[in-house]
Each structure stands twice: as C-alpha cells, then as structure tokens.
N, C-alpha and C positions, 0 to 999 in steps of 0.2 A: 461125712455129712451128718448133720443132726436134723431135728425137726423143729419147726415153728408152727404156731397155730394161726389160722386166718378165718375171719368171718366178715360179713358185710351187713350194714344197716341202711335201708332205703327209706327216705322220708321226703315229704314235700312241705311247702309253706314254712320255710325256715326251720326245718327239722321238728315241726310240731306234730304233723300227721304221718304216722307210719304207713307204708304202702305194702299191702299183701300181694303176692303173686308176681313179684319182679323176678325175671330170669337173670341170674348172675353167673357169668362164665369166667373162670379163672384159667389163664394160660401162661405158658412160659415161652420165651423166644430164645432159641439156641441155634447158632450158625445160620441165621436168617430164616429158620423154620419155626413157625408158631405151632405149639402143641397144646390142645385143650386138655386140662387136667381135671377140672370139675365143672359140672353144671348144677347150680344150686338154685333154690326157690325161696323167696322170703315168706315168712309166716305172718300171722295177724299183727305181730308187733314190729314188722318190717325187718326182721333179722333172718339171716341164713343160718344153717347149721355151721358149727365150727369144724374146720377140716385141717389136716396136717399137710404141710408143705416142706420141701427140703430147704435147709438153711445151712450156711457154713458153721463149722465148729466155733463155739464161743472163744475157746482158748487161742485160736489163731488171731483174734482181734486184739489180744493183749500185748502184742509186739508192734513196735513202730514199723511203718512201711506203707506201701500202696495197696494193702489188702482191703478189700471191701467186706465188712463183717455182716453182710446181709445178702439175701437173694432178692431178685426183683421179678415181679409178675405183672401181667396185664389183666385188668378186670373190666368186663363189659356188663352193662345193666340194660335190660330191654323190657318194656311193658307198653302195650297198646295205649295210645293217648298221651304218651310222654316222649320227650326227646330221649334218644338213645344216649348212653353215657359210656365213654371209654376213658379209663384211668390207666395210664402207662407207668410202669416202673414202681409199682407198689412195693414197699420194702418189708421183708419178713426176716426177723431175727430168730436165731435158735433159742428154744426154751422160753419164748415170749409169745403173747397173743397180739396179733394185729387186727384191729377192727377198722375197716374202711367205711367211712360214712359216704353215702351216695345221695346227693341232692337231686331228686327227680323233678324235672320242670315240665309242667303240662304243655302240650302242643297247642298253638293257636289254631283257629279254624283255617281251612284251605291250605294245608301243608302237604297234600298228596304229591308224591313224586319229588319232593325236595329232600336233600340229605339233611336229616335231622339228628346228627350225632354231635354231641359236645365232647371234645377231647381235652383231657387234663394230663399233664406230665408231672410226676413227683420228682423233684430235684434231689440229687444225692446229698446226704448230710456230710458235714465236715466232722469226722470223728477222729 
C-alpha cells in the first residue's frame, strides 16, 4: 500500500463563500464495517488540513485487468444550519492529492426532525 493525500473544501452560494467550522469525517468501509479515520474541521477559507490515506500501489494499475487503482472513502460534512452531506466512494490515488469540494446548502426554516442529509455517490472511473 502507498499513500494518497486528501483534503476537502466547503462552500455555499455556488462555491463563492467558504464556510468555516464544517466538521468533515473521513471513513472507510471494509467487510460491512465503517471505520472513522479522520475528523477534520474547515478553516476560514473553507479548507480542511490535508491528510494521508491508504491507496493501492501505482505500479499495479499499469497492467491490464480488473484491478482498481484507487481506494474509496466516505466523506460526511456537518454544520448547524446546513443540510448534512454524505459523499460515498471518494477516490484516492497513490501519490496524488484529492480535494473533495462540498457544496453546503442552507436549511430552510422549520426542518426540525426531518432527515436533512444529501447523499452523493462517486461512480468508478473507466481506467
């Protein structure tokens, strides 16, 4: 296993306004069990710190076959006053930096008790 780098950027209003204080959780799913790897917080520019994540060796992706040359992770973003965001299967490649943009959508009034999670699934690439 090698390492890839991951960070997130949280914005609203069409990625114009950065959002400080968004809690970003990075987890992996293995054998049906989700494991929290990082709990990150966005800064005044809407960015989390960059962290290292496991990714398959780059050399393994140079041969034909059914090998997936990236690891996948789930990313959750939470901040009061905004819809929660869940992004499934974020792809991380070895020796590369993945920046996941997170569009935070303000909650309308009177949403107490309602599931306010937006879920997005990143589809695998044909490589």
